C-alpha positions in Angstrom: -142.3 69.5 60.6 -143.7 66.1 59.7 -140.3 65.0 58.4 -138.3 65.8 61.6 -136.2 63.0 62.8 -133.4 64.7 64.8 -133.6 67.4 67.5 -130.3 69.0 68.4 -129.8 71.0 71.5 -127.2 73.5 72.3 -125.6 73.0 75.7 -124.4 76.2 77.3 -127.3 78.5 78.3 -129.8 76.1 76.7 -129.4 73.0 78.8 -127.5 74.6 81.7 -126.3 77.9 83.0 -123.0 79.1 81.5 -122.7 82.8 80.5 -123.5 84.3 84.0 -120.5 82.3 85.4 -118.3 83.7 82.7 -119.5 87.2 83.5 -118.8 86.7 87.3 -115.3 85.5 86.4 -114.7 88.4 84.1 -115.8 90.9 86.8 -113.4 89.3 89.3 -110.6 89.4 86.7 -111.2 93.1 86.0 -111.0 93.8 89.7 -107.5 92.3 89.7 -106.4 95.0 87.3 -108.2 98.0 88.8 -104.9 99.6 89.8 -104.0 99.8 86.1 -107.3 100.6 84.3 -111.0 101.0 85.0 -113.2 97.8 84.9 -114.9 98.7 81.6 -111.6 99.3 79.9 -110.1 96.0 81.0 -113.3 94.3 79.9 -113.0 95.9 76.4 -109.3 94.8 76.2 -110.1 91.3 77.2 -112.9 91.0 74.6 -110.7 92.4 71.9 -108.0 89.8 72.7 -110.5 87.0 72.9 -111.7 87.9 69.4 -108.1 88.0 68.1 -107.5 84.6 69.6 -110.6 82.8 68.5 -109.0 81.3 65.3 -106.1 80.0 67.4 -107.7 78.8 70.6 -111.4 78.4 69.8 -114.0 78.6 72.5 -114.2 77.6 76.1 -112.7 78.3 79.5 -109.1 77.4 78.6 -109.2 79.9 75.7 -110.6 82.4 78.1 -107.8 81.8 80.6 -105.1 82.3 77.9 -106.8 85.6 76.9 -106.9 86.7 80.5 -103.2 86.1 80.8 -102.5 88.0 77.6 -104.7 90.9 78.8 -102.7 91.1 82.0 -99.5 91.6 80.0 -101.0 94.2 77.8 -102.8 96.2 80.4 -99.7 96.3 82.7 -97.2 96.8 79.9 -95.5 93.5 80.9 -94.9 94.7 84.4 -97.5 92.5 86.2 -96.3 90.5 89.2 -96.5 86.7 88.7 -99.1 86.6 91.5 -101.6 88.3 89.1 -101.1 85.5 86.5 -101.6 82.9 89.3 -104.9 84.6 90.3 -106.1 84.6 86.7 -105.4 80.9 86.4 -107.2 80.2 89.6 -110.2 82.1 88.4 -110.2 79.9 85.3 -109.9 76.7 87.3 -112.8 77.8 89.6 -114.9 78.4 86.4 -114.0 74.9 85.2 -115.1 73.4 88.5 -118.5 75.1 88.7 -121.4 73.0 89.6 -123.9 72.4 86.8 -127.2 74.2 87.2 -129.8 72.9 84.8 -132.2 75.4 83.2 -135.9 75.1 84.1 -137.9 72.2 82.6 -134.9 70.7 80.7 -135.3 67.3 82.3 -139.0 67.2 81.6 -138.6 68.2 78.0 -135.9 65.6 77.3 -137.9 62.9 79.0 -141.0 63.7 76.8 -139.0 63.8 73.6 -136.8 60.7 74.1 -138.0 57.9 71.9 -140.0 60.2 69.6 -136.9 61.7 68.0 -133.2 61.2 67.9 -131.9 63.7 70.4 -128.5 65.2 69.9 -126.3 67.7 71.8 -124.6 70.1 69.3 -122.4 72.5 71.2 -119.1 74.3 70.7 -116.3 74.7 73.2 -113.4 72.8 74.7 -113.9 69.0 74.3 -112.8 68.0 77.9 -114.8 70.8 79.6 -118.0 70.1 77.7 -117.7 66.3 78.3 -117.2 67.0 82.0 -120.2 69.3 82.1 -122.4 66.7 80.3 -121.4 64.0 82.8 -122.1 66.3 85.8 -125.4 67.3 84.3 -126.8 63.8 84.4 -128.5 64.3 81.1 -126.2 62.1 78.9 -128.6 59.2 78.8 -131.2 61.1 76.9 -128.9 61.7 73.9 -128.3 59.5 70.8 -125.2 61.5 69.9 -122.9 64.2 71.4 -121.2 66.6 69.0 -118.7 69.1 70.4 -117.8 71.4 67.6 -114.9 73.8 67.1 -117.4 76.2 65.6 -120.9 76.4 64.4 -120.7 77.5 60.8 -122.6 76.0 57.9 -119.7 73.6 57.1 -119.8 72.4 60.7 -123.5 71.6 60.5 -123.0 69.9 57.1 -120.5 67.6 58.7 -122.8 66.8 61.6 -125.7 66.1 59.2 -123.5 63.8 57.2 -122.5 61.9 60.3 -126.1 61.5 61.4 -127.2 60.5 57.9 -129.8 63.2 58.2 -131.3 65.6 55.6 -131.6 69.3 56.5 -135.4 69.1 56.5 -135.2 66.3 59.0 -133.1 68.3 61.4 -134.0 70.9 64.0 -131.5 72.9 66.1 -132.7 74.4 69.4 -130.5 77.0 71.2 -130.1 80.4 72.7 -127.9 81.9 70.0 -129.4 83.1 66.7 -125.9 83.5 65.3 -124.6 80.0 66.1 -127.7 77.8 66.6 -130.3 79.1 64.2 -129.1 81.1 61.2 -126.6 78.5 59.8 -129.2 75.7 60.1 -131.9 77.8 58.4 -129.5 78.5 55.6 -128.9 74.8 55.2 -132.6 74.2 54.9 -133.1 72.9 58.4 -135.3 74.1 61.3 -134.1 76.5 63.9 -135.7 77.3 67.3 -134.4 80.2 69.3 -134.8 80.1 73.1 -133.5 83.4 74.3 -131.4 83.5 77.5 -131.3 86.6 79.7 -127.5 86.9 79.3 -125.7 86.5 76.0 -122.0 86.7 75.2 -121.3 89.8 73.1 -119.8 87.7 70.3 -123.1 85.8 69.9 -125.3 88.9 69.6 -126.8 89.7 66.2 -129.2 92.4 65.3 -131.3 90.8 62.7 -134.9 89.9 62.1 -135.5 86.4 60.8 -138.4 85.8 58.3 -138.3 82.1 57.6 -141.1 79.5 57.8 -138.7 77.1 59.4 -137.9 79.5 62.3 -139.5 79.6 65.7 -138.9 81.4 68.9 -140.1 80.3 72.4 -139.6 81.9 75.8 -139.1 78.7 77.7 -137.8 75.3 76.6 -141.0 73.6 77.8 -142.8 75.3 74.9 -141.0 73.1 72.4 -143.4 70.3 73.3 -146.4 72.3 72.0 -144.4 73.5 69.0 -143.7 70.0 67.9 
């Protein structure tokens, strides 16, 4: 790792809490439709619609809100009262207005690394929402660059590396998702560090074993200081 120059951090569930809030909102949403279908069935329909809409809406709360509304129409066979739509929209707004809860040791880690490496946020989601969360987090001053990506495929990381004028072997991505944060970067020839979070969105779950000398896994973000 002697050539490392850039450390990129995922945001949601790496810097701050995110997925538990989505799951709380989804549970409340499923309760709105319990007169039509059981919770688990509504949840399955919602996930199916989210996956169908990814190419159109991308990631983030606003995409989630649109998928909730579409799920209401489907589950109720277009008979839902407008009050249900209003309640789903309000659930989404509440999610957008959640306070930011930093994960343990994040501030200490960034404080130790700033000045030793170029620190970057590389996250996907809705531009306005992620910018808002970063401001509310109070972490913005640690970072050389903020990249809010529409997706995290190899081509997206290639674009980021080009923007940073950084070779793959000089770049390390740190995040909670093997699928989005680690595997594409390893395939590019960069470094990937997985920091598992206790809750992961089903879309990000992959069942794979990684055997790569540029891969590492830590149980807490503080361990990155020893790894480096």
